Each structure stands twice: as structure tokens, then as C-alpha cells.
C-alpha positions in Angstrom: 7.5 -18.9 26.8 10.0 -21.7 26.9 7.5 -24.5 26.1 8.3 -28.2 25.7 11.4 -29.4 23.9 11.1 -29.5 20.1 12.7 -31.8 17.6 13.1 -29.3 14.8 11.5 -31.7 12.3 8.9 -30.7 9.7 6.3 -32.7 11.6 7.1 -30.9 14.9 6.9 -27.5 13.1 3.7 -28.5 11.3 2.0 -29.5 14.6 3.0 -26.2 16.3 1.8 -24.1 13.4 -1.4 -26.1 13.1 -2.3 -25.4 16.7 -2.6 -21.7 15.9 -3.4 -21.9 12.2 -6.6 -24.0 12.4 -8.6 -21.6 14.7 -7.3 -18.7 12.7 -8.4 -20.4 9.5 -11.9 -21.2 10.8 -12.3 -17.6 12.1 -11.1 -16.1 8.9 -13.4 -18.3 6.8 -16.2 -17.0 9.1 -15.2 -13.4 8.3 -15.0 -14.1 4.5 -18.3 -15.8 4.7 -19.7 -12.4 5.3 -18.9 -11.4 1.8 -19.6 -14.9 0.4 -23.1 -14.8 1.9 -23.7 -11.3 0.5 -22.5 -12.3 -2.9 -24.7 -15.4 -3.0 -27.8 -13.4 -1.8 -27.3 -10.4 -4.0 -26.3 -12.4 -7.1 -29.9 -13.8 -7.0 -31.5 -10.5 -6.1 -30.3 -8.3 -9.1 -27.3 -7.7 -11.3 -27.4 -4.0 -10.5 -27.1 -4.8 -6.8 -24.3 -7.3 -7.4 -22.4 -4.7 -9.4 -22.9 -2.2 -6.5 -21.7 -4.8 -4.1 -18.5 -5.3 -6.1 -17.7 -1.6 -6.3 -18.8 -0.9 -2.7 -16.9 -3.9 -1.3 -13.8 -2.8 -3.2 -14.0 0.7 -1.6 -14.6 -0.7 1.9 -11.8 -3.2 1.7 -9.4 -0.6 0.4 -10.1 1.5 3.5 -10.6 -1.2 6.2 -7.7 -3.5 5.2 -5.2 -0.7 5.1 -6.2 0.6 8.5 -6.4 -2.9 9.9 -2.9 -3.6 8.7 -1.7 -0.6 10.8 -3.6 -2.0 13.9 -2.3 -5.5 13.5 1.2 -4.4 14.0 0.2 -5.3 17.6 0.9 -8.9 16.6 4.7 -9.0 16.3 5.1 -6.4 19.1 3.0 -8.3 21.6 4.3 -11.7 20.3 7.9 -10.6 21.2 6.9 -9.3 24.6 5.1 -12.6 25.1 8.1 -14.7 24.2 10.2 -12.5 26.5 7.6 -13.1 29.3 7.0 -9.3 29.6 3.2 -9.7 30.0 2.4 -6.3 31.5 4.2 -4.6 28.6 2.0 -6.6 26.2 -1.1 -5.4 28.0 0.1 -1.8 28.0 0.6 -2.0 24.3 -3.0 -3.3 23.8 -4.2 0.0 25.4 -2.2 2.1 23.1 -3.5 0.2 20.1 -7.0 0.9 21.2 -6.3 4.6 20.9 -4.8 4.1 17.5 -7.9 2.1 16.3 -10.3 4.8 17.5 -8.4 7.5 15.6 -8.2 5.5 12.4 -11.9 4.7 12.6 -12.9 8.4 12.5 -10.8 9.0 9.4 -12.0 5.7 7.7 -15.7 6.4 8.4 -15.4 9.8 6.8 -13.9 8.3 3.7 -16.8 5.8 3.5 -19.4 8.5 3.9 -18.0 10.4 0.9 -17.1 7.7 -1.7 -17.0 10.0 -4.7 -13.4 9.1 -5.7 -14.3 5.4 -5.9 -17.5 6.0 -7.9 -15.5 8.2 -10.3 -12.9 5.5 -10.9 -15.5 2.9 -11.5 -17.6 5.0 -13.9 -20.6 3.7 -12.0 -24.0 4.3 -13.5 -26.4 6.5 -11.4 -28.4 3.4 -10.5 -25.3 1.5 -9.2 -23.8 4.7 -7.6 -27.0 5.2 -5.5 -26.7 1.7 -4.2 -23.0 2.0 -3.4 -23.6 5.1 -1.3 -26.2 3.4 0.8 -24.1 0.3 1.3 -20.9 2.3 2.3 -22.9 4.6 4.7 -24.0 1.5 6.6 -20.4 0.3 6.7 -19.2 3.7 8.0 -21.0 2.9 11.2 -19.5 -0.6 11.2 -15.8 0.4 10.8 -15.1 1.5 14.5 -16.3 -1.9 15.7 -14.3 -3.7 13.1 -11.0 -1.9 14.0 -11.6 -2.4 17.7 -12.1 -6.1 17.1 -8.9 -6.2 15.1 -7.1 -5.1 18.3 -8.7 -8.0 20.2 -7.8 -10.4 17.3 -4.2 -9.3 17.0 -3.5 -9.5 20.7 -5.0 -12.9 21.2 -3.3 -14.5 18.2 0.0 -13.0 19.5 -0.4 -14.7 22.8 -1.3 -18.1 21.2 -5.0 -17.8 22.0 -6.6 -17.8 18.6 -9.6 -19.9 19.7 -10.9 -16.8 21.6 -11.0 -14.9 18.4 -12.5 -17.8 16.4 -15.4 -18.1 18.8 -16.4 -14.5 18.4 -15.9 -14.5 14.6 -18.3 -17.5 14.4 -20.7 -15.6 16.6 -20.5 -12.7 14.2 -21.3 -15.0 11.3 -24.3 -16.5 13.2 -25.7 -12.9 13.4 -24.7 -12.0 9.9 -26.4 -14.8 7.9 -30.0 -14.4 9.1 -29.7 -10.6 9.2 -28.4 -10.4 5.6 -31.1 -12.8 4.4 -33.9 -10.9 6.0 -32.6 -7.4 5.0 -31.7 -8.3 1.4 -34.9 -10.1 0.6 -37.2 -8.6 3.1 -39.7 -10.2 5.5 -43.2 -9.2 4.3 -45.0 -10.6 7.4 -42.8 -8.4 9.6 -43.3 -5.4 7.3 -39.6 -5.4 6.5 -38.9 -4.3 2.9 -36.3 -5.9 0.6 -33.2 -3.7 0.7 -30.8 -5.4 -1.7 -27.2 -4.5 -1.2 -28.1 -1.9 1.5 -29.3 -4.8 3.6 -25.8 -6.4 3.4 -24.2 -3.3 4.9 -26.7 -3.0 7.7 -26.3 -6.7 8.6 -22.5 -6.3 8.7 -22.8 -3.3 11.0 -25.0 -5.3 13.4 -22.7 -8.3 13.4 -19.5 -6.3 13.9 -20.9 -4.4 16.9 -22.0 -7.6 18.5 -18.5 -9.1 18.1 -16.8 -5.9 19.4 -19.0 -5.7 22.5 -18.7 -9.3 23.4 -14.9 -9.0 23.0 -14.8 -6.1 25.4 -16.7 -8.2 27.9 -14.4 -11.2 27.5 -11.3 -9.0 28.2 -12.9 -7.7 31.4 -14.1 -11.0 32.8 -11.7 -13.8 31.6 -9.0 -14.5 34.2 -6.6 -15.5 31.4 -5.8 -11.8 30.9 -4.9 -11.1 34.5 -1.1 -11.3 34.0 -1.4 -8.6 31.3 -3.1 -6.1 33.6 -5.5 -5.0 30.8 -8.4 -4.0 33.1 -8.7 -2.6 36.5 -7.0 0.7 36.0 -8.9 2.2 33.1 -7.5 2.9 29.6 -3.9 4.1 29.8 -3.4 7.6 28.5 -1.9 7.8 25.0 1.9 7.2 25.1 3.8 9.0 22.4 6.7 6.6 22.4 4.6 3.5 22.3 2.4 4.9 19.6 5.4 6.0 17.6 6.9 2.5 17.9 3.6 1.0 16.7 3.3 3.4 13.8 6.9 2.8 12.6 6.0 -0.8 12.1 2.2 -0.5 11.5 2.2 2.2 8.7 4.5 0.1 6.4 2.5 -3.0 7.2 -0.7 -1.2 6.5 0.6 0.3 3.2 1.9 -3.0 2.1 -1.4 -4.8 2.8 -3.2 -1.9 1.2 -1.2 -2.2 -2.0 -1.9 -6.0 -2.0 -5.6 -5.6 -1.5 -5.8 -2.5 -3.7 -4.8 -4.8 -6.6 -8.0 -6.7 -6.0 -10.3 -3.8 -5.2 -9.1 -1.5 -8.0 -9.4 -4.4 -10.4 -13.1 -4.5 -9.6 -13.4 -0.7 -9.9 -11.7 -0.7 -13.3 -13.5 -3.8 -14.5 -16.8 -2.1 -13.7 -16.1 0.2 -16.7 -16.7 -2.9 -18.9 -20.3 -3.3 -17.7 -22.3 -5.0 -15.0 -21.8 -8.5 -16.4 -18.0 -8.2 -16.4 -17.8 -6.8 -12.8 -20.3 -9.4 -11.6 -18.1 -12.2 -13.0 -15.1 -10.5 -11.3 -16.9 -10.4 -8.0 -17.4 -14.2 -8.1 -13.8 -14.9 -9.0 -12.5 -12.5 -6.4 -14.6 -14.0 -3.7 -13.4 -17.5 -4.6 -9.7 -16.3 -4.6 -10.3 -14.7 -1.2 -11.8 -17.9 0.2 -8.7 -19.9 -1.0 -6.4 -17.3 0.5 -7.7 -18.0 4.0 -5.6 -21.1 4.4 -2.2 -19.5 3.6 -3.2 -16.4 5.6 -3.9 -18.6 8.6 -0.6 -20.4 8.2 1.2 -17.1 7.7 -0.4 -15.7 10.9 0.6 -18.8 12.8 4.1 -18.8 11.5 4.6 -15.1 12.2 3.2 -15.5 15.7 5.6 -18.4 16.6 8.6 -16.7 15.0 7.9 -13.5 16.9 7.6 -15.5 20.2 10.9 -17.3 19.5 12.6 -14.0 18.6 11.4 -12.6 22.0 12.7 -15.7 23.7 16.1 -15.2 21.8 15.8 -18.7 20.2 17.3 -17.8 16.8 17.5 -21.3 15.4 13.9 -22.2 16.2 12.7 -18.9 14.8 14.5 -19.6 11.5 13.3 -23.1 11.3 9.7 -22.2 11.9 9.9 -19.5 9.2 11.1 -21.9 6.5 8.8 -24.7 7.5 5.8 -22.4 7.5 6.7 -21.2 4.1 6.9 -24.7 2.7 3.6 -25.8 4.4 1.7 -22.8 3.1 2.8 -23.0 -0.5 2.3 -26.8 -0.6 -1.3 -26.7 0.7 -2.1 -23.7 -1.6 -1.0 -25.7 -4.7 -3.3 -28.6 -3.8 -6.3 -26.3 -3.1 -5.9 -24.2 -6.2 -5.6 -27.3 -8.4 -8.8 -28.8 -6.9 -10.8 -25.6 -7.5 -9.6 -25.3 -11.1 -10.7 -28.9 -11.8 -14.2 -28.2 -10.3 -14.5 -24.7 -11.6 -17.8 -25.1 -13.5 -19.9 -26.5 -10.7 -18.3 -24.1 -8.3 -19.3 -21.0 -10.4 -22.8 -22.6 -10.7 -23.2 -22.3 -6.9 -22.8 -18.5 -7.3 -25.0 -17.8 -10.2 -27.4 -19.3 -12.8 -26.8 -16.3 -15.1 -25.0 -17.8 -18.2 -23.4 -14.5 -19.1 -22.0 -13.9 -15.6 -20.7 -17.5 -15.4 -19.0 -17.0 -18.8 -17.3 -13.9 -17.5 -16.1 -15.7 -14.3 -14.8 -19.0 -15.8 -11.8 -17.6 -17.8 -10.6 -15.7 -14.8 -10.5 -18.8 -12.6 -8.0 -20.3 -15.0 -5.4 -18.0 -13.6 -6.1 -19.0 -10.0 -3.7 -21.9 -9.7 -0.5 -19.8 -10.3 -2.0 -16.7 -8.7 -2.9 -18.6 -5.5 0.4 -20.4 -5.1 2.4 -17.1 -5.5 0.0 -15.3 -3.2 0.5 -18.0 -0.5 4.3 -17.7 -0.7 4.4 -14.0 -0.4 1.9 -14.0 2.5 3.8 -16.4 4.6 7.2 -14.9 3.8 5.8 -11.4 4.6 4.4 -12.6 7.9 7.8 -14.1 8.9 9.5 -10.9 8.1 7.0 -8.9 10.2 7.8 -11.2 13.1 11.3 -9.6 13.0 9.7 -6.2 12.8 10.8 -5.8 9.2 8.2 -4.0 7.2 9.8 -1.3 5.0 11.5 -3.7 2.5 8.2 -5.7 2.0 6.5 -2.4 1.4 8.9 -1.5 -1.4 8.6 -5.0 -3.0 4.8 -4.9 -2.9 4.7 -1.4 -4.3 6.8 -2.4 -7.3 5.5 -5.9 -7.9 1.8 -5.7 -7.0 1.1 -2.0 -7.5 3.3 -1.3 -10.5 3.5 -4.5 -12.4 0.3 -6.1 -11.2 -2.3 -3.3 -11.2 -0.6 -1.0 -13.7 0.3 -3.8 -16.0 -3.2 -5.2 -15.8 -4.7 -1.8 -16.8 -2.4 -1.7 -19.8 -3.3 -5.3 -20.9 -7.0 -5.1 -20.1 -7.7 -1.8 -21.9 -5.1 -2.5 -24.6 -3.4 0.8 -23.9 -0.4 0.0 -26.2 -2.5 -1.6 -28.9 -0.7 -4.9 -28.6 -2.8 -6.9 -26.1 -3.9 -10.3 -27.5 -7.7 -10.7 -27.4 -7.5 -13.3 -24.7 -5.9 -10.8 -22.3 -8.3 -7.9 -23.0 -10.8 -7.1 -20.2 -10.7 -8.9 -16.8 -8.3 -11.7 -17.8 -5.6 -9.1 -18.5 -5.8 -7.8 -14.9 -5.5 -11.4 -13.6 -2.5 -12.2 -15.8 -0.6 -9.2 -14.7 -1.6 -9.7 -11.0 -0.3 -13.2 -11.2 3.0 -12.1 -12.6 3.3 -9.4 -10.0 2.6 -11.9 -7.2 5.3 -14.3 -8.5 7.8 -11.5 -8.5 6.8 -10.4 -5.0 7.0 -14.0 -3.7 10.5 -14.5 -5.1 11.8 -11.2 -3.7 10.3 -11.7 -0.2 11.6 -15.2 0.1 15.1 -14.0 -0.9 14.9 -11.2 1.6 13.8 -13.6 4.3 16.7 -15.9 3.6 19.0 -12.9 3.9 17.5 -11.9 7.3 17.7 -15.4 8.7 21.4 -15.8 7.7 22.2 -12.5 9.5 20.2 -13.6 12.6 22.1 -16.9 12.8 25.4 -15.1 12.3 24.8 -12.5 15.0 21.9 -13.6 17.3 20.1 -10.6 18.8 19.9 -9.9 22.5 17.1 -7.4 22.1 13.5 -8.8 22.2 12.5 -5.8 20.0 15.0 -5.8 17.1 15.4 -2.8 14.9 13.3 -2.4 11.7 14.8 -2.7 8.3 
């Protein structure tokens, strides 16, 4: 895509990024609203169900996000084909990603049906464990639809059509909200019993299958997709070379995202050892942090999409400029949003719960959100820009050391006072958040430095290949 002439200014880059970022943001907020609605409903239903939601959501996110990261390697690959105007190649790669998503969904669903490792790590009580098993069983049936929709999402964002994704994500939310409300609390006049956290899982399953089926219908009927030759010849047979290309990029991306998310999910699992009140407070803080993250995630997706398209079009200077401008935009907005949340933290926590003990557990954690969120935004946008160049192995190593080692490992040492030197203020949940913040700062600095190195090399020796080699 050659597109109109661009001035190269910050304003020009911001406008281009915003055109993709705002629909991605709205769509991602709709997705996050699934867990926000569940948290709000279950927090008022029972503390036991809220604790089960925290543990169950941590297990599901660990599995789903890791596999989704593998699937979403479709983004930089299709984005480069799109920039090079190789539309049928982009469509062929969508077919291959469908095969990949189906295979991953079988493995992921089996892991959700047998959640014993997650329950053991959380030291869940029998009452909580029973609720977790029912919740994850419902989500096991939801996972295939979720991963198939991830294919649709990754392809559409890569070809600068995020509104098509946003519309279906909002449709999913429109199904999810009334379904969760009815299933969590029950509808006596319909003979529908209250199901608590199990109702959340069933509502998510319903919403995701509606999204996936409508997405399939859109791909078959919308004339926008005709140049990509997606329909009309059936699903292409699995192509070993195409799948290997995707996996070489997708597996490091999936592992990197998994390490990032595991920091959150395993925090909840370990904090569950401290009791239902502590893990309920963690669930509130984690949900709020995830809501904040939607903006830098959207800016990162938009930046990565545009950079990949310009790499495919062999426009090295514009790709570099967009990468840096996206990074500045994402971190600046993150700083403003995190500061606003910190200043309004008490009324915000009051929206989640009226339980004084749970609120008292959540409030100290939110104090870490300002630095946590700024660093998280920087590493997210820098990582997206690197993926646009099909560079995923170096970010994987950085995330493993900074987020997995220092963040989660250091958090465990602080929270449980393993060395006997943790100050009282960093024992328990605040210790995990302090270490996670430090890990994110390290990851952000390292990823930005590596991005600078990549961009210097690209400007010195512009690539002629629309699919550059991985690092």
C-alpha cells in the first residue's frame, strides 16, 4: 500500500496510528469487559466464587494467551504481504493459521479440562477447587471459538480493517453481559438457578461461539476479502513450509506473551495461598491493570501493523519513524492514565466491592500501578514494533529474564519472605507487584535498546525482502 504522502511529523504519525488504534482499543475494552463484568457480578455474589474466578481466570489466561500469541503471528506476516501488495499470499496464510488454531485448541481444551496443576499451585480449598473445575470446563468448550476468532482478528488488523473486529467484539459483549447476569444470579421466574462463577464460564462460551460464527459468515460474504481469495476453493491443505514459517515466529511470540501474562496469572495463584481476601483484592487490582493496558496494547497493535506494512513496502525510513512515534505516544498516554487512576483509587475500588477487607487488600497494590503501567506500555509497544520486523527470539529472552525471573521469581521471594529480609510493606501481594514493576522497567529498557539497534541496522542496509529474517 503506497497510500498518501506523509509529512513524517509526530502529528502525522499519531493520526495514522489512531486510525487503527481506536477501533482496536474499543474492541479490546469489550473483550476485557468480559472479565470486568464477571468480577463485578461475582464480587457481589460470594467471596468464595470471587476467589475461584481469580484462580480459574489465571489458569485460562495462561493457556489462552500463550496459544493466542502463537496464532497472532499472522499479524506481522500478513501485514508485510499487504504492504508488498501480495494479497493472495495473505489469504493463503490465513488458511494455514486456521489449521494451526484448530490444533492448538485441542491441546488447550485438554489442559482446561484437567486443571490439577493450577489447583495444586494455588493451594485452593476444596470449596474453591470445585468451583474452579466447573468454570474451566465451560471455558474448555469456549477455547476453539476464541482461537478461531483470534485468526480473524489478526488478519483484519494486519490489513488495516480493525473496525470489522471491533464490531464483532462489541457483539460478543452484548451477548456476554445479559448472559452472565442471568447465569450468575439466576432467573427464578424462568426456573434458571444461580450458578455463581460457573455461570461466567457458560456465558463466555456462548458469546465466543456467536463471535466466531458471525466472523466466518463475514469472511464468506463481504466483498472486501475478494482480492485475498479466502473463500471459493475450500480450506487449503496444511502447508508444511507456511506452518513452519508461522511457528518460527509464533512460538517465540506465544512464549514471550505467556511469560508476560504468567507473571499476572501466577501472582494470583500464589497470592491465593494467603487466603480468599488477599486473592480477591488481587483480582480487583489485576482487572484494573488489565483495563489500563488496553490503550498501550491498542497503540502497540497499530504501530506494529503500520511498521509491518511499511517493511513490506520497503519504506525503511517511514517504518522507523512510526516505531519511535508509536513508542512515545503509548508511554505518554499511559503515564496520564495511570496517574489519574492512582488519584481516584478509593472510589474506583468502591465500584468493585463494598467489602472493607477486600478493598483494604486492593488499595496498597494500586499504589504500584503508576510505574507498573508506564513500563508495561513501553515494553508492549517496543515489542510490537520488533515483531513487525519478524524479530521475536530476543524479546523472548528479555521477557524470560526480566518478567519471569526478576518479576515473578523475585516477587515470590519478597512476598513470602523466603530470605527473611523482606520489609513488612513488601510481604504478601505488594511484594509481587514491586518485583513485577522492577521486571517491567528492565524489560522496557532492554526492548527499546534492541529496537534502536534494529532500526539503525535497517537504515544502514535497507532490506529488499518483504519477509526479513528473524533474529
